[in-house]
N, C-alpha and C positions, 0 to 999 in steps of 0.2 A: 504494500500500500504506500510505502514511502518513496517509491521510485517515481521519477519524473514521467516515465512511460505510462504509468497508471493515470497520472493527471492528464496527459495528452489524450488518452483513450476515453477518459471520463468527459472531457470537453467535447470530443467528437460525438460521443453518445448523446450529449445534450443538444448539439446542433442537429443531429439526425432526428431526435425526438421532436424538436421544434419544427423541422421541415415536414415531418409526417403529420404533425398537428395542423399545420397550415393546409396540407393537401387532403385532410380528412373529409372535407365537404364533398368530395367526389365519390366517396364510398365505394371505390373500386376494390376488387378482390385483393390486388397486390398491396394496397395501402393497409387493408385489414390484416393481411399476413405479416407484413413488416412491422406493423404496430404491435402485434402480439409478441414477436421476437424481441423488439426493442424494449417492451415492457418487462419481459423476462430478464433481459440484460440489466435493465435499470434496477430491478429488485435485487439481483446478485450484487451489483455495485454498491447499492445502499446498504446491504447487509455487511459487506466487507468494510465500508467506511464506518458504519455504526460500531462494529466489533473493535475496530482500531481505536476509535475515539473513546469507547468505554474502557479499553485497556489503558489508554493514556490518563483518563480520569481516575481510574483505580490506583495508578501510580501516585497520584496526588494525595491519596488517603494515607500513605505511609507517613510516619512522623518525620517531618523535615523542618528545618529552621526557617526556610524562605520559600514560600509558595509562588512568589511572583516570577521567579526565574523560569520554572517549568511552564507556567501559564503563558508567559511571553513567548517561549519557544514554540508552544502549540499554536499560538496565534500567528506568529511570523512564519514559521517553517511550513505549516500546512494550510495557509490561507486559501490556496486553490481549491481545497476540499470544501471549505465553507462557502466560497464563492459559487462553486458548481452546484452545491446542494441548495443554496438560496435561489439560484436562477431557475432550476428545474425541479422544484418541489411540487409542482402541480401535476 
């Protein structure tokens, strides 16, 4: 999940989902098929991102002197995840 390749693929998935959403008014068989496949991929991606973020939050539960450093690392290092999730949460 931490690799840049995953971020690129996540962004591509978001663009493809947006395109299919724009084309959905045609209700053609190909749009329906692609939409189902993209939805399946979206669920898998969201599951991976959720598991990763929960793992990072659980790390913050350990007794530490300074929580601000790990929090800032999460926000700065993985901002592409938050951005992608916010844009394509519908």
